mmCIF file of the N, C-alpha and C atoms, coordinates in Angstrom:
data_MODEL
# 
_entry.id   MODEL 
# 
loop_
_atom_site.group_PDB 
_atom_site.id 
_atom_site.type_symbol 
_atom_site.label_atom_id 
_atom_site.label_alt_id 
_atom_site.label_comp_id 
_atom_site.label_asym_id 
_atom_site.label_entity_id 
_atom_site.label_seq_id 
_atom_site.pdbx_PDB_ins_code 
_atom_site.Cartn_x 
_atom_site.Cartn_y 
_atom_site.Cartn_z 
_atom_site.occupancy 
_atom_site.B_iso_or_equiv 
_atom_site.pdbx_formal_charge 
_atom_site.auth_seq_id 
_atom_site.auth_comp_id 
_atom_site.auth_asym_id 
_atom_site.auth_atom_id 
_atom_site.pdbx_PDB_model_num 
ATOM 1   N N  . UNK A 1 1  ? 8.678  12.717  3.327  1.00 0.00 ? 1  UNK A N  1 
ATOM 2   C CA . UNK A 1 1  ? 7.562  13.627  3.392  1.00 0.00 ? 1  UNK A CA 1 
ATOM 3   C C  . UNK A 1 1  ? 6.862  13.401  4.734  1.00 0.00 ? 1  UNK A C  1 
ATOM 4   N N  . UNK A 1 2  ? 7.143  14.223  5.735  1.00 0.00 ? 2  UNK A N  1 
ATOM 5   C CA . UNK A 1 2  ? 6.527  14.037  7.053  1.00 0.00 ? 2  UNK A CA 1 
ATOM 6   C C  . UNK A 1 2  ? 5.003  14.181  7.009  1.00 0.00 ? 2  UNK A C  1 
ATOM 7   N N  . UNK A 1 3  ? 4.350  13.405  7.823  1.00 0.00 ? 3  UNK A N  1 
ATOM 8   C CA . UNK A 1 3  ? 2.884  13.452  7.973  1.00 0.00 ? 3  UNK A CA 1 
ATOM 9   C C  . UNK A 1 3  ? 2.137  13.181  6.673  1.00 0.00 ? 3  UNK A C  1 
ATOM 10  N N  . UNK A 1 4  ? 2.703  12.362  5.817  1.00 0.00 ? 4  UNK A N  1 
ATOM 11  C CA . UNK A 1 4  ? 2.040  12.013  4.559  1.00 0.00 ? 4  UNK A CA 1 
ATOM 12  C C  . UNK A 1 4  ? 0.951  10.972  4.807  1.00 0.00 ? 4  UNK A C  1 
ATOM 13  N N  . UNK A 1 5  ? -0.047 10.971  3.946  1.00 0.00 ? 5  UNK A N  1 
ATOM 14  C CA . UNK A 1 5  ? -1.110 9.972   3.977  1.00 0.00 ? 5  UNK A CA 1 
ATOM 15  C C  . UNK A 1 5  ? -0.865 9.033   2.802  1.00 0.00 ? 5  UNK A C  1 
ATOM 16  N N  . UNK A 1 6  ? -0.749 7.727   3.073  1.00 0.00 ? 6  UNK A N  1 
ATOM 17  C CA . UNK A 1 6  ? -0.489 6.756   2.022  1.00 0.00 ? 6  UNK A CA 1 
ATOM 18  C C  . UNK A 1 6  ? -1.759 6.058   1.579  1.00 0.00 ? 6  UNK A C  1 
ATOM 19  N N  . UNK A 1 7  ? -1.895 5.830   0.283  1.00 0.00 ? 7  UNK A N  1 
ATOM 20  C CA . UNK A 1 7  ? -3.031 5.120   -0.284 1.00 0.00 ? 7  UNK A CA 1 
ATOM 21  C C  . UNK A 1 7  ? -2.486 3.968   -1.109 1.00 0.00 ? 7  UNK A C  1 
ATOM 22  N N  . UNK A 1 8  ? -2.805 2.748   -0.715 1.00 0.00 ? 8  UNK A N  1 
ATOM 23  C CA . UNK A 1 8  ? -2.415 1.573   -1.485 1.00 0.00 ? 8  UNK A CA 1 
ATOM 24  C C  . UNK A 1 8  ? -3.584 1.219   -2.391 1.00 0.00 ? 8  UNK A C  1 
ATOM 25  N N  . UNK A 1 9  ? -3.463 1.511   -3.668 1.00 0.00 ? 9  UNK A N  1 
ATOM 26  C CA . UNK A 1 9  ? -4.529 1.229   -4.627 1.00 0.00 ? 9  UNK A CA 1 
ATOM 27  C C  . UNK A 1 9  ? -4.346 -0.190  -5.153 1.00 0.00 ? 9  UNK A C  1 
ATOM 28  N N  . UNK A 1 10 ? -5.333 -1.038  -4.937 1.00 0.00 ? 10 UNK A N  1 
ATOM 29  C CA . UNK A 1 10 ? -5.253 -2.436  -5.348 1.00 0.00 ? 10 UNK A CA 1 
ATOM 30  C C  . UNK A 1 10 ? -5.929 -2.577  -6.709 1.00 0.00 ? 10 UNK A C  1 
ATOM 31  N N  . UNK A 1 11 ? -5.132 -2.823  -7.745 1.00 0.00 ? 11 UNK A N  1 
ATOM 32  C CA . UNK A 1 11 ? -5.689 -3.034  -9.081 1.00 0.00 ? 11 UNK A CA 1 
ATOM 33  C C  . UNK A 1 11 ? -5.549 -4.492  -9.512 1.00 0.00 ? 11 UNK A C  1 
ATOM 34  N N  . UNK A 1 12 ? -4.645 -5.222  -8.883 1.00 0.00 ? 12 UNK A N  1 
ATOM 35  C CA . UNK A 1 12 ? -4.456 -6.644  -9.151 1.00 0.00 ? 12 UNK A CA 1 
ATOM 36  C C  . UNK A 1 12 ? -3.855 -7.270  -7.898 1.00 0.00 ? 12 UNK A C  1 
ATOM 37  N N  . UNK A 1 13 ? -4.192 -8.526  -7.671 1.00 0.00 ? 13 UNK A N  1 
ATOM 38  C CA . UNK A 1 13 ? -3.729 -9.201  -6.474 1.00 0.00 ? 13 UNK A CA 1 
ATOM 39  C C  . UNK A 1 13 ? -3.403 -10.642 -6.833 1.00 0.00 ? 13 UNK A C  1 
ATOM 40  N N  . UNK A 1 14 ? -2.291 -11.200 -6.327 1.00 0.00 ? 14 UNK A N  1 
ATOM 41  C CA . UNK A 1 14 ? -1.967 -12.599 -6.627 1.00 0.00 ? 14 UNK A CA 1 
ATOM 42  C C  . UNK A 1 14 ? -3.101 -13.536 -6.199 1.00 0.00 ? 14 UNK A C  1 
ATOM 43  N N  . UNK A 1 15 ? -3.321 -14.572 -6.972 1.00 0.00 ? 15 UNK A N  1 
ATOM 44  C CA . UNK A 1 15 ? -4.377 -15.546 -6.702 1.00 0.00 ? 15 UNK A CA 1 
ATOM 45  C C  . UNK A 1 15 ? -4.194 -16.159 -5.319 1.00 0.00 ? 15 UNK A C  1 
ATOM 46  N N  . UNK A 1 16 ? -5.279 -16.290 -4.589 1.00 0.00 ? 16 UNK A N  1 
ATOM 47  C CA . UNK A 1 16 ? -5.333 -16.906 -3.260 1.00 0.00 ? 16 UNK A CA 1 
ATOM 48  C C  . UNK A 1 16 ? -4.524 -16.169 -2.200 1.00 0.00 ? 16 UNK A C  1 
ATOM 49  N N  . UNK A 1 17 ? -4.350 -14.887 -2.346 1.00 0.00 ? 17 UNK A N  1 
ATOM 50  C CA . UNK A 1 17 ? -3.691 -14.072 -1.335 1.00 0.00 ? 17 UNK A CA 1 
ATOM 51  C C  . UNK A 1 17 ? -4.709 -13.133 -0.710 1.00 0.00 ? 17 UNK A C  1 
ATOM 52  N N  . UNK A 1 18 ? -4.377 -12.581 0.440  1.00 0.00 ? 18 UNK A N  1 
ATOM 53  C CA . UNK A 1 18 ? -5.268 -11.677 1.163  1.00 0.00 ? 18 UNK A CA 1 
ATOM 54  C C  . UNK A 1 18 ? -4.548 -10.381 1.480  1.00 0.00 ? 18 UNK A C  1 
ATOM 55  N N  . UNK A 1 19 ? -5.332 -9.342  1.732  1.00 0.00 ? 19 UNK A N  1 
ATOM 56  C CA . UNK A 1 19 ? -4.763 -8.090  2.199  1.00 0.00 ? 19 UNK A CA 1 
ATOM 57  C C  . UNK A 1 19 ? -4.311 -8.253  3.644  1.00 0.00 ? 19 UNK A C  1 
ATOM 58  N N  . UNK A 1 20 ? -3.351 -7.458  4.058  1.00 0.00 ? 20 UNK A N  1 
ATOM 59  C CA . UNK A 1 20 ? -2.915 -7.446  5.455  1.00 0.00 ? 20 UNK A CA 1 
ATOM 60  C C  . UNK A 1 20 ? -4.044 -6.890  6.326  1.00 0.00 ? 20 UNK A C  1 
ATOM 61  N N  . UNK A 1 21 ? -4.041 -7.249  7.574  1.00 0.00 ? 21 UNK A N  1 
ATOM 62  C CA . UNK A 1 21 ? -5.022 -6.729  8.528  1.00 0.00 ? 21 UNK A CA 1 
ATOM 63  C C  . UNK A 1 21 ? -4.781 -5.242  8.756  1.00 0.00 ? 21 UNK A C  1 
ATOM 64  N N  . UNK A 1 22 ? -5.808 -4.544  9.164  1.00 0.00 ? 22 UNK A N  1 
ATOM 65  C CA . UNK A 1 22 ? -5.708 -3.133  9.486  1.00 0.00 ? 22 UNK A CA 1 
ATOM 66  C C  . UNK A 1 22 ? -4.632 -2.926  10.552 1.00 0.00 ? 22 UNK A C  1 
ATOM 67  N N  . UNK A 1 23 ? -3.710 -2.022  10.309 1.00 0.00 ? 23 UNK A N  1 
ATOM 68  C CA . UNK A 1 23 ? -2.634 -1.730  11.249 1.00 0.00 ? 23 UNK A CA 1 
ATOM 69  C C  . UNK A 1 23 ? -1.371 -2.545  11.036 1.00 0.00 ? 23 UNK A C  1 
ATOM 70  N N  . UNK A 1 24 ? -1.419 -3.538  10.137 1.00 0.00 ? 24 UNK A N  1 
ATOM 71  C CA . UNK A 1 24 ? -0.235 -4.351  9.855  1.00 0.00 ? 24 UNK A CA 1 
ATOM 72  C C  . UNK A 1 24 ? 0.762  -3.537  9.031  1.00 0.00 ? 24 UNK A C  1 
ATOM 73  N N  . UNK A 1 25 ? 2.019  -3.933  9.081  1.00 0.00 ? 25 UNK A N  1 
ATOM 74  C CA . UNK A 1 25 ? 3.038  -3.268  8.283  1.00 0.00 ? 25 UNK A CA 1 
ATOM 75  C C  . UNK A 1 25 ? 3.385  -4.128  7.078  1.00 0.00 ? 25 UNK A C  1 
ATOM 76  N N  . UNK A 1 26 ? 3.915  -3.499  6.053  1.00 0.00 ? 26 UNK A N  1 
ATOM 77  C CA . UNK A 1 26 ? 4.310  -4.203  4.841  1.00 0.00 ? 26 UNK A CA 1 
ATOM 78  C C  . UNK A 1 26 ? 5.312  -3.351  4.072  1.00 0.00 ? 26 UNK A C  1 
ATOM 79  N N  . UNK A 1 27 ? 5.699  -3.826  2.902  1.00 0.00 ? 27 UNK A N  1 
ATOM 80  C CA . UNK A 1 27 ? 6.635  -3.066  2.081  1.00 0.00 ? 27 UNK A CA 1 
ATOM 81  C C  . UNK A 1 27 ? 5.974  -2.705  0.763  1.00 0.00 ? 27 UNK A C  1 
ATOM 82  N N  . UNK A 1 28 ? 6.463  -1.634  0.166  1.00 0.00 ? 28 UNK A N  1 
ATOM 83  C CA . UNK A 1 28 ? 5.932  -1.183  -1.107 1.00 0.00 ? 28 UNK A CA 1 
ATOM 84  C C  . UNK A 1 28 ? 6.810  -0.109  -1.709 1.00 0.00 ? 28 UNK A C  1 
ATOM 85  N N  . UNK A 1 29 ? 6.390  0.396   -2.831 1.00 0.00 ? 29 UNK A N  1 
ATOM 86  C CA . UNK A 1 29 ? 7.117  1.422   -3.561 1.00 0.00 ? 29 UNK A CA 1 
ATOM 87  C C  . UNK A 1 29 ? 6.186  2.604   -3.809 1.00 0.00 ? 29 UNK A C  1 
ATOM 88  N N  . UNK A 1 30 ? 6.654  3.801   -3.501 1.00 0.00 ? 30 UNK A N  1 
ATOM 89  C CA . UNK A 1 30 ? 5.881  5.005   -3.783 1.00 0.00 ? 30 UNK A CA 1 
ATOM 90  C C  . UNK A 1 30 ? 5.894  5.217   -5.295 1.00 0.00 ? 30 UNK A C  1 
ATOM 91  N N  . UNK A 1 31 ? 4.707  5.249   -5.914 1.00 0.00 ? 31 UNK A N  1 
ATOM 92  C CA . UNK A 1 31 ? 4.624  5.408   -7.374 1.00 0.00 ? 31 UNK A CA 1 
ATOM 93  C C  . UNK A 1 31 ? 4.031  6.750   -7.782 1.00 0.00 ? 31 UNK A C  1 
ATOM 94  N N  . UNK A 1 32 ? 3.582  7.546   -6.813 1.00 0.00 ? 32 UNK A N  1 
ATOM 95  C CA . UNK A 1 32 ? 3.012  8.861   -7.099 1.00 0.00 ? 32 UNK A CA 1 
ATOM 96  C C  . UNK A 1 32 ? 2.946  9.642   -5.803 1.00 0.00 ? 32 UNK A C  1 
ATOM 97  N N  . UNK A 1 33 ? 3.108  10.954  -5.875 1.00 0.00 ? 33 UNK A N  1 
ATOM 98  C CA . UNK A 1 33 ? 2.925  11.781  -4.687 1.00 0.00 ? 33 UNK A CA 1 
ATOM 99  C C  . UNK A 1 33 ? 2.433  13.164  -5.086 1.00 0.00 ? 33 UNK A C  1 
ATOM 100 N N  . UNK A 1 34 ? 1.748  13.812  -4.162 1.00 0.00 ? 34 UNK A N  1 
ATOM 101 C CA . UNK A 1 34 ? 1.255  15.175  -4.364 1.00 0.00 ? 34 UNK A CA 1 
ATOM 102 C C  . UNK A 1 34 ? 1.730  16.017  -3.192 1.00 0.00 ? 34 UNK A C  1 
ATOM 103 N N  . UNK A 1 35 ? 2.576  16.995  -3.460 1.00 0.00 ? 35 UNK A N  1 
ATOM 104 C CA . UNK A 1 35 ? 3.100  17.848  -2.397 1.00 0.00 ? 35 UNK A CA 1 
ATOM 105 C C  . UNK A 1 35 ? 2.017  18.709  -1.757 1.00 0.00 ? 35 UNK A C  1 
ATOM 106 N N  . UNK A 1 36 ? 1.051  19.161  -2.551 1.00 0.00 ? 36 UNK A N  1 
ATOM 107 C CA . UNK A 1 36 ? 0.067  20.118  -2.030 1.00 0.00 ? 36 UNK A CA 1 
ATOM 108 C C  . UNK A 1 36 ? -0.813 19.543  -0.921 1.00 0.00 ? 36 UNK A C  1 
ATOM 109 N N  . UNK A 1 37 ? -1.070 18.230  -0.934 1.00 0.00 ? 37 UNK A N  1 
ATOM 110 C CA . UNK A 1 37 ? -1.891 17.659  0.145  1.00 0.00 ? 37 UNK A CA 1 
ATOM 111 C C  . UNK A 1 37 ? -1.215 16.472  0.826  1.00 0.00 ? 37 UNK A C  1 
ATOM 112 N N  . UNK A 1 38 ? 0.082  16.288  0.555  1.00 0.00 ? 38 UNK A N  1 
ATOM 113 C CA . UNK A 1 38 ? 0.904  15.255  1.212  1.00 0.00 ? 38 UNK A CA 1 
ATOM 114 C C  . UNK A 1 38 ? 0.318  13.859  1.095  1.00 0.00 ? 38 UNK A C  1 
ATOM 115 N N  . UNK A 1 39 ? -0.054 13.474  -0.108 1.00 0.00 ? 39 UNK A N  1 
ATOM 116 C CA . UNK A 1 39 ? -0.595 12.123  -0.339 1.00 0.00 ? 39 UNK A CA 1 
ATOM 117 C C  . UNK A 1 39 ? 0.362  11.313  -1.199 1.00 0.00 ? 39 UNK A C  1 
ATOM 118 N N  . UNK A 1 40 ? 0.412  10.018  -0.919 1.00 0.00 ? 40 UNK A N  1 
ATOM 119 C CA . UNK A 1 40 ? 1.258  9.075   -1.645 1.00 0.00 ? 40 UNK A CA 1 
ATOM 120 C C  . UNK A 1 40 ? 0.399  7.946   -2.188 1.00 0.00 ? 40 UNK A C  1 
ATOM 121 N N  . UNK A 1 41 ? 0.753  7.441   -3.364 1.00 0.00 ? 41 UNK A N  1 
ATOM 122 C CA . UNK A 1 41 ? 0.151  6.208   -3.870 1.00 0.00 ? 41 UNK A CA 1 
ATOM 123 C C  . UNK A 1 41 ? 1.260  5.155   -3.818 1.00 0.00 ? 41 UNK A C  1 
ATOM 124 N N  . UNK A 1 42 ? 0.950  3.990   -3.289 1.00 0.00 ? 42 UNK A N  1 
ATOM 125 C CA . UNK A 1 42 ? 1.947  2.958   -3.006 1.00 0.00 ? 42 UNK A CA 1 
ATOM 126 C C  . UNK A 1 42 ? 1.592  1.661   -3.720 1.00 0.00 ? 42 UNK A C  1 
ATOM 127 N N  . UNK A 1 43 ? 2.581  1.054   -4.389 1.00 0.00 ? 43 UNK A N  1 
ATOM 128 C CA . UNK A 1 43 ? 2.407  -0.290  -4.972 1.00 0.00 ? 43 UNK A CA 1 
ATOM 129 C C  . UNK A 1 43 ? 2.935  -1.282  -3.943 1.00 0.00 ? 43 UNK A C  1 
ATOM 130 N N  . UNK A 1 44 ? 2.081  -2.194  -3.501 1.00 0.00 ? 44 UNK A N  1 
ATOM 131 C CA . UNK A 1 44 ? 2.479  -3.172  -2.475 1.00 0.00 ? 44 UNK A CA 1 
ATOM 132 C C  . UNK A 1 44 ? 3.419  -4.216  -3.065 1.00 0.00 ? 44 UNK A C  1 
ATOM 133 N N  . UNK A 1 45 ? 4.427  -4.601  -2.280 1.00 0.00 ? 45 UNK A N  1 
ATOM 134 C CA . UNK A 1 45 ? 5.411  -5.602  -2.700 1.00 0.00 ? 45 UNK A CA 1 
ATOM 135 C C  . UNK A 1 45 ? 5.153  -6.980  -2.116 1.00 0.00 ? 45 UNK A C  1 
ATOM 136 N N  . UNK A 1 46 ? 4.385  -7.040  -1.064 1.00 0.00 ? 46 UNK A N  1 
ATOM 137 C CA . UNK A 1 46 ? 4.173  -8.335  -0.430 1.00 0.00 ? 46 UNK A CA 1 
ATOM 138 C C  . UNK A 1 46 ? 2.704  -8.544  -0.115 1.00 0.00 ? 46 UNK A C  1 
ATOM 139 N N  . UNK A 1 47 ? 2.293  -9.810  -0.091 1.00 0.00 ? 47 UNK A N  1 
ATOM 140 C CA . UNK A 1 47 ? 0.900  -10.171 0.177  1.00 0.00 ? 47 UNK A CA 1 
ATOM 141 C C  . UNK A 1 47 ? 0.870  -11.213 1.264  1.00 0.00 ? 47 UNK A C  1 
ATOM 142 N N  . UNK A 1 48 ? -0.277 -11.432 1.840  1.00 0.00 ? 48 UNK A N  1 
ATOM 143 C CA . UNK A 1 48 ? -0.436 -12.370 2.950  1.00 0.00 ? 48 UNK A CA 1 
ATOM 144 C C  . UNK A 1 48 ? -1.176 -13.614 2.470  1.00 0.00 ? 48 UNK A C  1 
ATOM 145 N N  . UNK A 1 49 ? -0.621 -14.777 2.796  1.00 0.00 ? 49 UNK A N  1 
ATOM 146 C CA . UNK A 1 49 ? -1.298 -16.033 2.467  1.00 0.00 ? 49 UNK A CA 1 
ATOM 147 C C  . UNK A 1 49 ? -2.481 -16.221 3.419  1.00 0.00 ? 49 UNK A C  1 
ATOM 148 N N  . UNK A 1 50 ? -3.577 -16.808 2.959  1.00 0.00 ? 50 UNK A N  1 
ATOM 149 C CA . UNK A 1 50 ? -4.752 -17.013 3.818  1.00 0.00 ? 50 UNK A CA 1 
ATOM 150 C C  . UNK A 1 50 ? -4.397 -17.864 5.026  1.00 0.00 ? 50 UNK A C  1 
ATOM 151 N N  . UNK A 1 51 ? -5.088 -17.581 6.120  1.00 0.00 ? 51 UNK A N  1 
ATOM 152 C CA . UNK A 1 51 ? -4.953 -18.378 7.329  1.00 0.00 ? 51 UNK A CA 1 
ATOM 153 C C  . UNK A 1 51 ? -3.793 -17.963 8.108  1.00 0.00 ? 51 UNK A C  1 
# 
């Protein structure tokens, strides 16, 4: 889906992990999409350890 906007909704996070910094890349799975406004909801597969 070209020019899609992705939204990573955080509902649970592993203990003592942090979100990636703004602009960082990561992996995930698309769990929902809307063709009419080109939006995706993504479940994150990886987390960042503090420090």
